[in-house]
C-alpha positions as CSV (number, residue, x, y, z in Angstrom):
1,M,-25.8,12.8,16.1
2,S,-26.7,10.6,19.0
3,R,-27.5,11.8,22.4
4,W,-25.5,10.1,25.2
5,R,-26.3,10.3,28.9
6,K,-23.7,9.9,31.6
7,S,-24.4,8.1,34.9
8,S,-25.4,10.3,37.8
9,Y,-23.5,8.0,40.0
10,S,-20.2,9.2,38.6
11,A,-18.6,11.7,41.0
12,D,-16.5,13.5,38.4
13,Q,-18.6,12.7,35.3
14,Q,-15.6,11.2,33.6
15,D,-15.2,7.7,34.8
16,C,-18.6,6.3,33.9
17,V,-20.7,4.4,31.5
18,E,-22.9,6.4,29.0
19,V,-26.1,5.2,27.5
20,G,-27.3,6.2,24.1
21,C,-31.0,5.8,23.5
22,G,-31.6,3.2,20.8
23,I,-27.8,2.8,20.3
24,G,-26.1,1.1,23.3
25,I,-23.6,1.8,26.0
26,R,-20.0,3.1,25.9
27,D,-17.2,4.1,28.3
28,S,-16.9,7.8,28.7
29,K,-13.1,7.5,28.3
30,A,-13.5,5.8,24.9
31,P,-16.5,7.5,23.2
32,T,-15.6,6.5,19.7
33,T,-16.7,2.9,20.3
34,H,-19.8,1.5,21.8
35,L,-21.6,-1.8,22.6
36,P,-24.9,-1.9,20.6
37,L,-27.9,-3.0,22.6
38,S,-31.5,-3.6,21.5
39,D,-34.3,-2.1,23.6
40,K,-35.2,-5.6,24.7
41,A,-31.6,-6.4,25.9
42,W,-31.4,-3.1,27.8
43,S,-34.7,-3.7,29.5
44,A,-33.6,-7.2,30.5
45,F,-30.4,-5.8,31.9
46,L,-32.2,-3.2,33.9
47,S,-34.7,-5.7,35.2
48,Y,-31.9,-8.0,36.3
49,I,-29.9,-5.4,38.2
50,I,-32.9,-4.0,40.1
51,S,-34.3,-7.4,40.9
52,P,-34.4,-8.1,44.7
53,S,-32.9,-11.5,44.0
54,T,-29.8,-10.1,42.4
55,S,-26.9,-10.2,44.8
56,G,-24.2,-7.8,45.8
57,S,-22.3,-5.6,43.5
58,M,-24.6,-5.9,40.5
59,R,-27.5,-4.1,42.2
60,I,-28.0,-0.4,41.7
61,G,-26.6,1.6,44.5
62,A,-24.5,-1.3,45.8
63,G,-21.5,0.0,47.7
64,R,-22.9,3.5,48.2
């Protein structure tokens, strides 16, 4: 069984994205399917969204 973690940014812990280490990401409302991601792809995604040059809504904490 895989361990999935929910986003701490989700107010009610239902409408969020979950991350499974070594597995990928999934929507908490549709847990039977997921998008597989390699460690390299996940690292690239995180680097992109925390980059100072990334604009607007893609940055972590945008809109908070």
